[in-house]
N, C-alpha and C positions, 0 to 999 in steps of 0.2 A: 702481162704474159697472155698470149692467145690461148684460150681454153681449148685444150686438145682432146675434147670429147671423152674425158674420163672424170676425174674428181675436180670439180670447179667450185670456186667461191660464188654462191648463187644469191645470197641475201645478207644484208648487213643492217642491223639496228644499232646505231651509235648514239642516238639521243632521242629517247622516247618522251611522251607526255608524262608529267608528274614524276614519280620516283623512276629514276633512270634504270630500265631493265634492258641491258645490252645483250646482243647475241650475234653470232655469225652462223650462217647455214651453208652446208656443203651438199653437193648433189653429185650422184654417180651417173654420168651421161654415157657410160660405156655399156658393153654387153657382158661384163665380167665382174664377179664378186671381188671387192677390194678389202683386204685385211689392213685396217688402219692402225693396228697396234704399233705404238711408239712413233707414229706420225705426230706432228704438233703444229699449233698455230701460234703466231707471235705478232705483236704490233711492229712499229718502226724502230724499236729500241732493243738492240741485242743484249743489253744488260738486264732486261726483264726475264722473268722465269717463263719458259715455254709451257703452254697448256697442252699436255699429252692427250692424244686420242686413244680410245679403247673401244673399238667398234669394228664390225664387219659390215660394209655398206654394199648392198646388193644393187644390181642395175635398176635405175629409175627411182632409187630411194634417196631420202634426205636425212641429214644428220645435223642437229642443232648443237652448237657449242655456246653455252651461256656464260655470262660474266659470273653469275652466282646461281647455282642450280636451284636452291630452295626458293630464292626470290623469283626465278623464272617460272617455276611450277606454280607459284602462287598467282602469277599473272596469266599463265597459259596451262591450266590444269589438264586439258585434253591432249596436250602434246607429250608423247611418250618417247619419241626417238631423240633423246637428249644424251649427249656425252656425259659420263659420270664425273669427269674432271671439268673444272671451271677456270676461267682466266682471271677472275677477280673475286674469289670467295671471301665474303665478309669484308670486302674492301681492302684485302691484304695482297692483291696482285697488281694488275695493270688494267686500265680502262681504255676505251677508244675515244680519242680526243674529238670534241665537237668541232673544232676549227680545222680538221683535216688530219688524217693518219693513214697508216698502211695496215692492211690485213695480209699476213703472209702464211702460206701453208707449206710445210716442209715434210718430206717423206722420212722414213726410218733411217735413211743414210744421211740425214741432215742436208739433203739437196733441196733447193727451192723448187716447189712444184707449181705454185700459183701465187699471184700477188695482185692486190687491188689497192691502189693509192687514191683515196677519195679526198675531196676538198669541200670546204664550206663555201658554196657559191661557185662563181666562175661558170664553167660548163656543166657542173654537177647540179642535180636537182636540189633546190634549197628546201623543199617541203619536208625532206627527211631529217632536217636539223631542228627537231623539237616540236614540229607541228603535228606529229602523230604517225605519219607513214614511215616505213623502212625504205632502204634502197633495195630494189629488186632488179635482177638481171632479166632482160626481155626474153632471151632464149639462150640455152646453155652453150651453144657453139659460138656465140658472139665473142668478140675480143673484149673481155671484161676489164681491160685496162682503160677502155675508152668511156668517157662520161655519157656518150650517146647510146651506149649499150644498156644503160640503166634508166629506170623511171621510179618515181615515188610509188609505193604500193597504193592500190585503190582503196584499201581499208586501213584504218588506224591500227597500229600495232603490228602491221605486216602479216605474213603468212608463214610463220616458222614451222618447219617440218612438213610442209605441203607445197603444192604447185603455186608458183608466184601468181599473184592476182593480175599482173601485167603480161603474163606469158603470151607470146605470139609466135607462130611459125612464119607469118608473113611480115618480114622485117620492114621497118620504116627506112626511108633513105638515110644515109649518113651525110651529115653536114657539119663540118668541123674545121678547126685550125684556120679561122679567118685571119687575114692579114691586110695591112694598108701600107702604102708607100707613096710619099715619105711618112714617117711616124708622126712628125710635127711639121705640117706643111706651112708655108708662107702664103701670102695673099696672091702670089703669082704662080702657084703650083697646082696643077691638077693632082688628084689623089686616085691611085689605082687601088681598088678594093677587090680582094680575091678570097675564095673559099673552096675547099675540097668537098665535092659532093658526088654521090653515086648511089645507084639503086639497082638491084639485080632484076627487078620486074620492069625497069625502064623509068627514066626521069621525064616528067612532064615539063617542069620549069624550075629554075633557080632564080630568086629575086633578091634584090637589095632594097631595103626600105630605109629612106632617108628623111630626117626631120631637121629642117632649117629654121624651125621656130613656129611653124604653123601646122604641125601634125605630120605624120608619116605618109610618104608617097612611094609607090613601088616603081622600080625600073628593072628591066631584065638583065641578067648576068649571062655571059656567053662562054662557051667552050669551043669556039669556032675560029680562034686566031684573030678576031677583030675586036675593036672597042676596048683596048686594054688587055685583051687576052693574048698571051704570048704564043701558045701552042694549041692547036685544035686537038680535041679528043683525048686530053691527058687528065681528065676529071677535075682540073683546076679551072673554076669559073671566075670570070673577072668582069669588071665594069669600071667606069670612071665617074668620080664626082668632080665637076668642074671647079676651078679656083673660086674661092669665096672671099668676101671682104674681110679685112683685118678685124679680129675680135669676135668673129661669128662662131657660135657653138654649133657643131655639126654632129648630130646623133644618128646612129644607124644600127641595123641588124640584118640578118639574112635568113632566108627560108628556102628549103628544097622540098618540092612536092613530086611524088612519084605518080605513075600512071593509074594507080588505084586510089589516088586522092589522099594518101597518107603524107603528113607534113612533119618535117623536123626543122627547128629554128636554131640559130646560133647568134648570141648565147642562148643557153638552154631555156631560160625563163623570159625570153623576149616576148613582148616589148617592155615588160617591167624592168628587165635588165637590158642594157644596151652597151655598145661601144661608142666612143666619141673622140673628138679632138677640137681644140680651139685654135683658130687660124692666127698665126704669128706669135703663138705663146712660147715663152722660154722658161724652163723650170728654174726655181731658185737654187742658190748654191748651198745646198744642205749636204752634210757629210756625216756618216757614222764614224766617229773618231776613236771609239774605244768600246770594248765589251769585257764582261767578266762572267764566265760560264760556271765557275766553281767558287762561290762566295761563302767562305767559312767565317771570316771575322771582319771583313772590310767595312761594310755598311749595311744597315737594316732598313727595311721599309717602315711605314707608319704602323704596321701591325707587329713589328719586332722580328720579321722574317728576313733571314739572310739569303735572298733570292738572286738568281741570275739577273743581269741587267746589260743594257747597251746604251750608248750615249749619242745623241744627235746634236751637231753643232751647226748653227746658222752662220756660215761664212759670207753671207750676202751683206750688202750695204742697206738693205731694207728689212723691215719686220716681215715675218712669214707666219701665216696661220696654217696649221697642219690639218685642219678639218677636211676630212674626205680622203686624205692621203693614206697609204697603206704601208705597214711594215711587215716583214716576213723573215722566217728562218730558211727561206729557199729562194734562190734567184729565179726559179721556175714558177713561183706562185705569187703573182702580182696583186692578189686580193686576199691575203691571209688574214690580216687584222686591220680594220679601218680605224684611223685615229680620230678622236673628237676635236673640238675647237680648242686648240692650244696655240698661243702666239709666242713665237721666239723672236726676241729683239736681236738686232744685228750683233754678232759676236757671242750670243748666248749659247750655253750648253744645257741640255736637259737629259736626264737619265730616265729610261723606261724599264720597268721591272718585267723581265721575261719569266713569269712564274705561272702562266696558264691560269691566272686568277683575275680576269678582267673585271669581275664584279667588285674588286677592291678599289676601283677608282680609275680615273682617266689615264694615269701613268702606268697601268698594268695591262699587259697584252696577253692574248690567249695562246701563247706558245712558250716553250722553254728553249734553252740553248744546250746542245749536246756537248758533253765534256770530251768526246772523242773527235770533235771538230765537225763543223757544217758550214752554214752560210748565214749572212745577215744582210738585209737590204731595206731600202725605202723607195716607194714608188709614188708617182703622181696620182692625182685624183682621176676618176673616170672621165670627167669632162675635159681634163687637161691631157688626155691621151693614155693615162695609166702606164707611162713609160718609166723605166728605171732611172732614178735620180742618182743613187749611189749604193753600192753593195760590194761585198767581198767574201771570199772563203777564209776560214780560219782552221788552224790545226788543233792537235790535242791540247786540252787545257787542264791545269792543275790548280790546287787550292790557292786562292788569293793572288794569283798571277794573271794580270789582264793582258789583252792584246789590243794594240792601237797604233795610231800613226804618230811618229816622233822624228822629225817635225811633222806637223799635220798636213803639210803640203807634199809629203813624201809619196812614193808610188806603191809602197807595200807596207802592210802592218808588221809590227814587231811585238815580241813578248816584253811586257813592262813590269819591272820589279815592284813599283809602288803605284797602284791604281789611283786615278785622279777623277773620281765620279763628279760630274757636273762642273768640271774645270778643264783648263788647258792641260795637255800632256807634258808641257815643257818642264814641269817641276819633277817629273818622274825620272827613272833611270832604266836603261836597258837591262833586262834580266840576265841575258847570256852574253859573256864576253866573246864566245866563239860563234861564228855565223857562216851561212852559205854565202860565198863571196863571188863565185863565178861557175858556170857550167856550159857544156856543149852537148847537144842531143843528136846531131846528125852531121854527116859530111858526104861529099861527093865520092869518097873512096869506099864507102860502105863498111861492113864488118863491125867489129866491136869498137865503135868510135866515140861513145859517150863517156863523159868524165864530169866530175864535180870537184870543186875546190873549197876547202874549209879554211877559214882564216881566224886567227886570234887577234881581235881588235882591242883586247884588254891590256892591262899593265902587269899581269901576273901569269905564270904558267897555268895551263888548263889540262887536266888529266881526262883524256877521251876514253879511257879504258871502259869497255862495256857499253858505250853509247851506241845509238842506232841511227841508221839512215834508211829511208824508205821512199817509195814513189806513190804510196797509196795511204789515204787516211783509213784508220781502223786496222791497218796492218803495219804497225810501227816498227816491228822487229825483223825486217827483211834482211838487213846486213848489220853486223856488229863490229865495232872497232876492236882490235886486238888489245890484250892487256899490256900495260906499260907504255901506251902511246900518249906522250905528253906533248902538247903544242905550246911552244914558247911565244911570248908577246911578239906580234908582228910576223909570226911564221905562217907559212902556207902549207897545206897538205892536199894533194891531189889523189883521188881514188878513181880508178878506171872501171869501165863497164864489165870487163872480164873478171875483176875482183869482186864487184858488187853482185854479179849474177843477175842483174837486170839493167835495163836502159831506161831512158826517158823519152816518152812519145813526142815526136817532133811536131805533131799537130796540137800539142798543148793540153791533152786530156789528162795528164798526170800532174802531180804536185811533187815538191821536194820537202821532206820532213827530216829534221835532225832532232832527236830526243835523247834524254838522259838515260843513264844505265838502268834506271827502274822502269823505263819505257812509258811512263805516265806523265813525265814532265817534259814539256816542249822546250827546246832550245832555239830553234829557228824553223820557219815555215815559209815556203814561197810557192805561190800559185802562178805558174808561168803560162804564157800564151804560145802561139805558133812560132816555131823556130825555122831558120833557114840554114842550109848546109854551110859548114865551115865558118859560121858566125856564132860567137859565144854571147852569153848574156850575163851581166854581173853588176855588182854595186860600183857606183862611181861617185866619189873615190872609194877606196877599200873600206868596207864596213859601214858605209853610209846607207841612208834609207831610200836613195834614188837608184833605180836600176836602168842600165843602158845596154845597147848592143855594141859589140866590138868586132870590127872587120879583121883585126889581128888578135886572136885569143891570146891571153896572157897567163895560161895555167902555171901555177907555182910562182907567180911574180905579181908585182903591183899592177892594179888596173889604172892607176892615175897617169901612167906614162903612155897608155895605149890610146890610139885614135878612136874616138867614139863613132860608131857606124851611123851613116845615114841608112836607115833600114831600107831594104830593097823596095823599089817603087811598087806601090799597091796597084792592083788591077783597076781599071777605070770604071768598071761596071760589074754588077752581079751577073753571074752566069752559071747555070747548071748544065754541064756538058752531057751528051749521050754516053751512056756506059760503053765500055770497050773491054772485050769484044761483045757484040750483040748480033745474033743470038749467042748464048754462052753455055758452058757446061764444065764444071759447076761454079767457076769463079769468074767474077767480072769486077772491073775497077770503075768507080764513080768519082768524077772530079768536078770541082766547082771553084769559083773565084769570089772573093769578098773585097770590095773596095775600102771597107772599114771594119773595125773590130765589131763583131756581132754575136749574139746568142744564136746558135744554129741547132736545128733538129733535122736529122737525115734519117728517114725511115723507109722501110719496104712494106708495101701492102699487096694483098692478093686482089682478085677481081670482085670479091665480096666486101671489100673495104676493111678486111681484118688485118691488123698489123702483124707482120711476120717477124720483124726484127727492127730494132733501133740501132743504127750504126754510129750516130753521133748525137749527143745531147750535152752541149757544152758551149762556153764562150770561146770563140776562135779569133785570132788576130787577122788583120787584113793580109791577103795573099792568096796563093793557089793551094788547094787542098785536094788530096786523093784518099779514098778509102776502098777497101776490098770487101766485097760480099761473097762469102763462101756458102753457096746454096746447096749444102750437102743433104739436108734433111727435109726438103720440100719437093713436091711433085713438079713435073714439067708444066709449063704454061706461061700465061701472061702475068707480069707483075708491074707494079708502079713504084718508082722511086720518088719519094716526096721530100722536097727540100723546103725548109721554112727558116727564115732568119727574121731579125727585127724589122727589116725594111723590104723584104723580098720573099716571094714564094714561087716555086716552080715544080713541075712534075715531068717525068720521062717514063715511057713504056719500055719494058725490058722483057725479053723472051728467053726463058730457060728451056733448052732443047736437049734432052738426054739422048 
């Protein structure tokens, strides 16, 4: 969230030297006294107990919120502006994860006021992870959601309750969100490297540093519409790395230098950290085939703990060493936990304990799996492009019920009655006899045209009384089945949008969740992608683990007799179109095309490089997409629309004229 010149998260100590003394610092950047009574901070877990604030913060003042007040005062006896309540008193609350977490600030009405989602490495300063420094915001008005707005403190222990040691009013250039296309090039392909860079004092140069094996050499990057740059003056600088021989490792990083000589590099700790690819490399066939996020009695680790776990299967014909690959509980974080040297034989299954206790051994990772649903993924090594190998979203999880693929060649995970850690899922059984069987999210006729079909694939009647349907994880109870609704074996039930009270986003940003009457047990979950008008998506055949598109929707009837759609032809190239209208007031439509399924980030920035809003942050299917920006709460002026996908980046200028 862009810090709006009032109460901002200004400093974070999440991993100090020695005994871990964690704290979060707030700063009042406004000209008004703020009564923070009943405001609170929280990490990324809504199940944790909020840490209530009890303070009046005057303009220009700081407030420290400590994990443990007594412990904090022992380390920082001179700091007096400390909130009386702590978020981890005596270890009985919650702590900030070393591998990445969120710090959220809520006001007294429980509205989110500010959030910082930091990570271990990537674009975030790594020195703050146990080397002594804290994370400090360079200047209070910067967008504190951006890694480039933070630096490690210049003094060990940080500066709690006082001005940050890295404070500056003369901001460094921003240099962020680098991209390459293609992500995994062949020996015949040139590679376009792009970076978003800008500086309000003026940019002197943007450079790409490339290492082909004999050290880094610099080459200029352009924003003039030449040498790989698509559009002049859009803050997206580009250049080309010529095609290289097969097997060559290409390392690179970028640097932006402003007219005052201040430099920002991407990634943040370059050249120690870098991005890379290996020419003609193809990732192995690794799949995450099963996970268990609530392990009560299924299996214990070597320490006797019944922890969360996920399973990786080597479906390749060759042995695969996982050294340097990464696993994550977020499709957006490709460097969450680096795996050690573990070799998987062809066909082998290996479980990894998601217990946030990586010190317990090579099979333990430094994150947990959320019981209300999140994501799981495995990514390639840095030298092999750090691309996604396999990953998926999952829904609400309950005790000893796993989620996985059955068959393992299926296109969507299922809830499994009998977890099979370290083995094929073929011996398990589906947990739920009822399933989401087909749905439609849009039509050319408009109006309330969404619908969903529930199917009983079992052999006995199923009582749906009190069960729930939802389009959002964490909000399982949006619509409830009426009492007495029993679905017979082989029977279909269609629920329409006007009854549900909500529809399904055709761009694929929603999910579909079917949960039991207690709202905590998942019955079915589907993470759908982009949809086209008057074409439904469903299981083929009914109740199966393979999803297809149907040119002739079959709501209330069998899918097996319907023609499977050839999905509408994908666009031939990536393209970000100019918003329309432009200039605009206050709404404008932004459209783009994807020739393949991609992770997409669509954001709006002002001329200072501050993020105003994120319109899209999701995986979208191939096709044409449009999103509306309602610029009701921002001033007139020039804005940049920034588009980033796995294989393409672009930017357009937009003018808001009131």
